[in-house]
Residue, then its C-alpha position, 0 to 999 in steps of 0.5 A: m071887543a064883542e062882535l055885534t052882528d047885523a041881526r043882533r044890532a037890528a034886534l037891539l035897535a028894535y028893543c031901544r025903539i030906534d028906527l034910524l041911526e043918525d050920523g055917528e050913532k052906529d059906532m056909539v051903539d056898537g060901543f054901548y054894546c061892547s060896554a054892556v058885554s064887558y059889564m056882564e063879564q066883569a059881573g061874573v056872567s059869561e056869554p051863554e050859548t045861542g038858543t038857550n034860555r040863559r041867552a035870552q036872559y043875557d040878551l035882555c040884560i044887554n038890551y037894558l044896559v045899552l038902552d040906559s046908556y043911549m038914553r043917558r048920554d048927557m053928563t048931567i041928569t035933570g028932573t026926577i031920578v028913578a032907581e035901577n030897574p028891579a027886573f034888570r037886577r033880578l035877571l042879572n042876579q039869576l044869571k050870576l047864580t046860574e053861571p056854569v061852574p068850570d070843569l077844573g078836574t074835580g070829581t074825577g077821583a084823583e088824589v091831591v098830593 
């Protein structure tokens, strides 16, 4: 399960404009965070190192996913349905396209038998 530190939770709540969590909402937000991290991982985006520009983009995607989960907690949605946020899709695509390639021993000059 992804770890949500107090500092990261505070930043996430600020993004979501949540001033005070009601009873049970802390666990719910933590669950939304873990779900968002899992979504990114399954989408092919690993968690970047802290302090990098990719990490800022990654955190924005996580924030968006958590906010979306928080705001759409009902089983049904009434009213006008809005399409996916194109800024989120661009960020996710950029992160996927810039995912570091793992070093699998390629390029070492070793012969394959």
